[in-house]
C-alpha positions in Angstrom: -0.3 -0.2 -0.1 2.7 2.2 0.9 4.7 1.9 -3.0 1.0 2.3 -4.7 1.4 -0.7 -6.4 0.9 -4.7 -6.5 3.9 -6.4 -4.7 5.8 -9.4 -6.7 7.8 -11.3 -4.3 9.2 -14.6 -3.6 6.0 -16.6 -1.4 8.1 -19.3 -0.6 11.8 -20.7 -1.7 11.6 -19.9 -5.5 8.3 -19.6 -6.8 6.8 -16.1 -6.9 2.9 -14.6 -6.4 1.9 -11.1 -7.1 -0.6 -8.9 -3.9 -2.6 -6.3 -4.1 -4.5 -4.6 -2.0 -8.4 -4.7 -1.1 -9.4 -1.8 1.0 -13.1 -1.0 2.1 -13.4 2.0 4.4 -9.7 3.0 4.0 -9.0 0.1 5.9 -7.3 -3.6 4.5 -9.8 -5.5 4.1 -7.6 -8.6 2.2 -5.7 -9.2 -0.9 -5.9 -10.3 -4.7 -3.2 -13.2 -5.2 -2.3 -14.8 -8.1 0.3 -17.6 -7.2 2.4 -20.0 -7.9 4.4 -18.8 -10.8 8.5 -19.4 -11.5 10.8 -16.6 -13.2 12.8 -19.1 -14.5 12.9 -22.7 -15.7 13.1 -25.1 -13.0 16.5 -27.0 -14.7 18.1 -23.3 -14.3 17.9 -23.8 -10.6 20.8 -24.6 -8.3 20.5 -27.3 -5.8 20.9 -25.2 -2.8 17.9 -23.2 -3.4 15.6 -26.8 -2.9 16.6 -26.8 0.9 13.7 -28.6 1.8 14.6 -31.7 0.7 15.2 -34.3 3.5 17.7 -37.2 3.6 15.4 -39.8 3.6 13.7 -40.6 0.5 16.0 -38.3 -1.9 15.1 -39.4 -4.8 11.4 -39.8 -4.7 10.6 -36.5 -3.3 12.8 -35.1 -5.9 10.7 -37.2 -8.6 7.8 -35.4 -6.9 9.1 -32.0 -6.5 10.1 -32.0 -10.5 6.3 -33.2 -11.3 5.0 -30.6 -9.3 7.4 -27.7 -10.8 6.5 -28.8 -14.7 2.9 -27.8 -13.4 3.6 -24.4 -12.8 3.8 -21.9 -15.7 7.3 -19.6 -16.1 6.0 -16.2 -16.7 8.8 -13.7 -18.5 9.5 -10.4 -16.3 7.2 -8.0 -19.0 4.7 -10.3 -18.4 4.8 -10.4 -14.7 4.6 -6.3 -14.8 2.0 -6.6 -17.0 -0.2 -9.0 -14.6 0.7 -6.8 -11.5 -0.5 -4.1 -13.4 -4.1 -5.9 -14.1 -4.5 -7.0 -10.5 -3.9 -4.0 -9.1 -6.7 -2.4 -11.8 -9.2 -5.3 -10.2 -7.7 -4.7 -6.5 -9.1 -1.1 -7.3 -12.4 -1.9 -8.5 -13.4 -3.9 -5.8 -12.3 -1.4 -3.0 -14.3 1.1 -1.5 -13.0 4.2 -1.8 -11.0 3.6 -5.0 -7.1 3.4 -5.1 -6.8 6.4 -6.6 -4.8 7.3 -3.4 -2.1 4.8 -3.9 -2.1 5.3 -7.8 -0.8 9.0 -6.9 1.4 7.8 -4.4 3.5 5.9 -7.0 3.1 8.5 -9.6 5.1 10.4 -7.1 7.2 8.0 -6.4 8.3 7.4 -10.3 8.5 11.1 -10.6 11.1 11.4 -7.6 12.9 8.9 -9.2 13.4 10.6 -12.5 14.0 14.0 -11.0 16.5 12.1 -8.8 18.2 10.5 -11.6 18.7 13.7 -13.3 20.2 15.6 -10.1 22.5 13.0 -10.3 23.5 13.2 -13.7 23.8 17.4 -13.1 26.7 16.5 -10.7 28.4 13.8 -12.7 29.5 17.0 -15.3 31.8 17.5 -12.4 31.9 21.3 -12.8 30.8 23.5 -9.8 27.5 25.2 -10.8 27.0 29.0 -10.2 23.3 30.6 -10.6 24.8 32.3 -14.1 25.7 28.5 -15.2 22.4 26.8 -14.5 20.7 29.7 -15.6 22.2 28.8 -19.0 21.8 25.0 -18.4 18.5 26.0 -18.0 17.9 28.0 -21.3 19.7 25.6 -23.6 17.1 23.3 -21.8 14.3 25.2 -22.4 15.0 25.8 -26.3 15.0 21.6 -26.1 11.4 21.1 -24.5 9.8 24.2 -27.0 11.3 22.6 -30.2 10.0 18.9 -28.4 6.7 20.5 -28.3 6.1 22.2 -31.8 7.4 18.7 -33.5 4.1 16.9 -30.7 7.1 15.1 -29.3 5.4 14.0 -25.9 7.9 11.7 -24.6 10.9 13.8 -24.9 9.2 16.9 -23.9 8.8 15.0 -20.6 12.4 14.0 -20.3 13.3 17.4 -20.9 11.0 18.7 -18.4 12.1 15.9 -15.5 15.8 17.8 -16.5 14.7 21.3 -16.4 12.9 20.5 -12.5 16.1 19.0 -11.6 17.8 22.5 -12.8 15.1 24.5 -11.2 15.4 22.3 -7.7 19.3 22.4 -7.4 19.1 26.3 -8.0 15.7 27.1 -5.3 16.0 24.1 -3.4 16.0 26.4 -0.1 13.4 28.6 -1.6 10.0 27.6 -2.5 8.8 30.5 -3.7 10.9 31.3 -6.3 10.3 28.0 -7.4 6.9 28.0 -8.2 7.7 31.9 -9.8 10.0 30.1 -12.3 7.7 27.0 -12.9 5.5 30.0 -13.8 7.3 31.5 -16.3 8.3 27.8 -17.9 4.5 27.2 -18.1 3.9 30.4 -19.9 6.8 29.3 -22.8 5.6 25.9 -23.0 2.0 27.2 -23.2 3.0 29.9 -26.2 5.1 26.6 -27.9 1.7 24.7 -27.7 -0.3 27.1 -29.9 2.8 27.7 -32.5 2.4 23.8 -32.2 -1.2 24.1 -33.4 -3.4 23.8 -29.8 -6.4 25.9 -29.9 -5.1 29.3 -28.4 -8.1 30.1 -26.1 -7.8 26.3 -24.9 -3.9 27.5 -23.7 -5.0 31.0 -22.5 -8.2 29.3 -20.4 -4.9 27.3 -18.9 -2.3 30.1 -18.5 -5.1 32.0 -16.3 -5.5 28.9 -14.0 -1.8 28.6 -13.5 -1.2 31.5 -10.7 -4.5 29.8 -8.7 -3.2 26.3 -8.8 0.0 27.7 -8.1 -1.4 29.3 -4.8 -3.0 26.7 -3.6 0.1 24.1 -3.6 2.4 23.9 -0.7 4.8 21.1 -1.2 7.9 20.6 -3.5 6.1 17.2 -4.2 3.0 18.1 -5.5 4.5 21.0 -7.4 6.5 19.1 -9.6 3.2 16.2 -10.2 1.2 18.8 -10.9 4.0 20.7 -13.5 4.0 17.2 -15.0 0.3 17.4 -15.6 0.0 20.4 -17.4 2.9 19.8 -19.7 0.3 16.6 -20.4 -2.6 18.8 -20.9 -0.8 20.7 -23.2 0.6 18.3 -25.3 -3.3 16.6 -25.5 -3.9 19.7 -26.9 -1.6 19.8 -29.9 -2.3 16.4 -30.6 -6.6 17.2 -30.8 -5.7 19.5 -33.4 -2.8 18.5 -35.7 -3.2 15.9 -38.9 -2.0 12.8 -38.0 -0.3 11.8 -41.5 0.8 15.4 -41.5 2.8 14.8 -38.2 4.2 11.3 -39.4 5.7 13.4 -42.5 6.8 15.8 -40.3 8.4 13.4 -37.3 10.3 11.4 -40.4 11.4 14.9 -42.3 12.8 15.7 -39.0 14.3 12.5 -38.4 16.1 12.4 -41.3 17.9 16.3 -41.2 18.8 15.3 -37.3 21.1 12.6 -38.9 21.9 14.4 -42.2 22.3 18.1 -40.8 26.2 17.8 -41.6 25.7 16.9 -45.5 24.0 19.1 -48.4 20.7 19.4 -47.6 17.9 20.8 -49.8 14.1 20.8 -49.8 14.4 18.6 -53.0 16.4 16.1 -51.6 14.2 16.3 -47.5 11.1 15.9 -49.6 12.3 12.9 -51.9 12.8 11.0 -48.5 9.3 11.4 -46.8 7.3 10.9 -50.5 6.1 14.6 -50.7 6.5 17.0 -53.6 8.8 19.8 -52.5 6.4 22.8 -52.0 3.7 20.2 -50.2 7.1 19.7 -47.3 7.9 23.4 -47.6 3.6 23.8 -46.8 3.8 21.2 -43.9 6.8 22.5 -42.3 5.4 26.1 -42.1 2.1 25.2 -40.8 3.3 22.8 -38.2 6.5 24.3 -37.1 6.1 28.1 -38.5 9.6 28.3 -40.0 10.7 27.8 -43.3 12.6 24.2 -43.6 15.4 26.1 -44.4 15.8 28.0 -41.1 14.4 24.6 -39.2 18.0 23.4 -41.0 19.9 26.0 -39.8 18.2 25.6 -36.1 19.5 22.4 -35.8 22.9 23.2 -37.7 23.6 25.9 -35.1 22.1 23.8 -32.0 24.9 21.0 -32.8 27.7 23.5 -33.5 26.8 24.8 -30.1 27.9 21.6 -28.5 31.4 21.3 -30.2 32.0 24.9 -30.0 31.6 24.2 -25.8 34.5 21.4 -26.3 36.7 23.5 -28.2 38.5 20.8 -29.7 38.2 22.1 -32.6 38.8 25.5 -34.7 35.7 27.9 -36.1 36.2 26.9 -39.5 36.5 22.7 -39.0 33.2 23.1 -36.8 31.1 25.3 -39.9 32.1 22.1 -41.6 31.7 19.5 -39.5 27.6 21.0 -38.9 27.2 21.5 -42.7 28.6 25.0 -43.4 31.0 25.1 -46.0 31.6 28.7 -45.6 32.7 30.2 -42.3 31.7 33.5 -42.7 27.9 33.0 -43.7 28.5 30.2 -40.7 29.0 33.3 -38.4 26.5 35.4 -40.1 23.6 32.8 -39.3 24.8 32.0 -36.2 24.9 35.4 -35.2 20.7 35.7 -36.5 20.0 32.5 -34.2 22.2 33.5 -30.7 22.6 37.0 -31.5 26.6 36.4 -30.9 29.1 35.0 -32.8 31.0 31.4 -32.5 33.4 33.2 -30.8 31.8 35.1 -28.5 29.6 32.2 -27.7 32.5 29.6 -27.0 34.1 32.3 -24.8 31.1 32.5 -22.3 30.4 29.0 -22.2 34.0 28.4 -21.2 33.8 30.9 -18.3 30.5 29.1 -17.3 32.0 25.8 -16.9 35.3 27.4 -14.8 
């Protein structure tokens, strides 16, 4: 009950069972149990695992045991997880009140685990973070999540959100009000990206008006993080409600191709050929779905890749320009300055100062 999920455990020796609680009047009334089953083939069991065989009539007992084991199903790990999920759902229907409270506990546990992983990864970057360097990192991740939202990439957007929450928690661990203000600013930016991706502006404005009221009622960090994830899911749902499925699939394939081949010469004709569209149709889809031209999107991807190389400082600017698909360094500098409002050399210097 504490973990908000069914439990998979050994019931005796190597036999397994799944247990899910049934609640009546907020008290434990009993369990639903699925048992017995095996996770491994009996032939793989070691002699010491079968420790309840007595010396007397050992061979007869072994035959009896082997016969009994042959009737017990062997279940794969993923199937066991699915079975536990289904058993919990049945227990939920039998319980009064239902187990929604336990499911919230489970959601909170999973989210805290994901954020903890991101904080651990931050600490493993082997550099001392300052408020300015954390802000810079947050800005970079913010750009990534906006791009994911514009693409309708729900999974990618969620992963970016976990990273953003980890950075904010690292910055404002001891100042809950500043944490809430930063999250409000982030959600306004994300809702704007959702509108650009096709979500209805009236719905997004309604959500934005509700942010302040809902935020004011939140008093705990864990509740705040869960609320942010739920808001992101609503934003993404708003996009899926309006997107044309076929367009989205073609768009995703085109953008995946650009992501893989950004260092090569790319034209509208070449990308269009990959997704079986005419050049004019692809240009229209890109413009209507992303709000920018295909050429601008290619430049954006190339500049993002160049930023990562500039931080390492192992290559010269001319080498980086060639690496990301620009044949001319001066043109690379011009495009970079248009996107980032500074030259590649200035960006490299700022990144170096932040890292040290």
